[in-house]
C-alpha positions in Angstrom: -0.1 0.3 -0.1 2.9 2.4 0.6 4.2 2.1 -3.0 1.0 3.8 -4.2 0.6 6.5 -1.4 3.9 7.7 -1.8 4.4 7.4 -5.7 5.0 11.1 -7.1 2.9 9.9 -10.3 -0.2 9.3 -8.2 0.3 12.2 -6.4 0.3 14.3 -9.3 -2.7 12.6 -10.7 -4.3 13.4 -7.3 -3.7 16.9 -7.6 -4.9 16.9 -11.1 -8.2 15.4 -10.1 -8.5 18.3 -7.4 -8.1 21.0 -10.2 -10.5 19.1 -12.2 -13.0 18.8 -9.5 -12.5 22.8 -9.2 -13.2 23.4 -12.6 -16.5 21.3 -12.4 -17.6 23.1 -9.5 -17.1 26.9 -10.7 -16.5 26.3 -14.8 -19.0 25.7 -17.7 -20.5 22.5 -18.0 -19.9 21.1 -21.7 -17.7 18.8 -23.6 -14.4 20.2 -22.5 -15.5 19.2 -19.0 -15.7 15.5 -20.0 -12.7 15.3 -21.5 -11.1 16.9 -18.5 -12.4 13.9 -16.4 -11.4 11.5 -19.0 -7.9 12.7 -19.1 -7.5 12.9 -15.4 -9.3 9.0 -15.5 -6.3 8.0 -18.1 -3.8 9.8 -15.9 -4.8 7.9 -12.9 -5.0 4.4 -14.7 -1.5 5.0 -16.3 0.2 5.8 -13.0 -1.4 2.7 -10.9 -0.5 0.7 -14.3 3.2 2.3 -13.7 3.4 1.1 -10.3 2.3 -2.1 -10.7 4.7 -2.9 -13.4 7.4 -1.3 -11.5 6.8 -3.7 -8.4 6.7 -6.6 -10.3 10.1 -5.5 -11.9 11.5 -5.3 -8.7 10.0 -8.7 -7.7 11.3 -10.4 -10.5 14.8 -9.0 -10.1 15.0 -9.9 -6.4 14.0 -13.4 -7.2 16.5 -13.8 -10.1 19.5 -12.3 -8.4 19.0 -13.7 -4.4 21.5 -15.0 -2.6 20.8 -18.5 -3.6 21.8 -17.7 -7.3 25.3 -18.9 -8.5 26.6 -16.3 -11.1 
């Protein structure tokens, strides 16, 4: 869970969500607002996907370069 909470990509996506939320509350409601929410959702999905891929890569690296391996 810590890898999600302290990841800068996800923190950036959350800040972007706050900006989008403010635009929703104060701005006009038209097609650009829908695009803003879609962009924010895609950004969050990419951030989470990157975190998962990085975590799997680290696990694989640790598994292949453990102390039991003769290199």
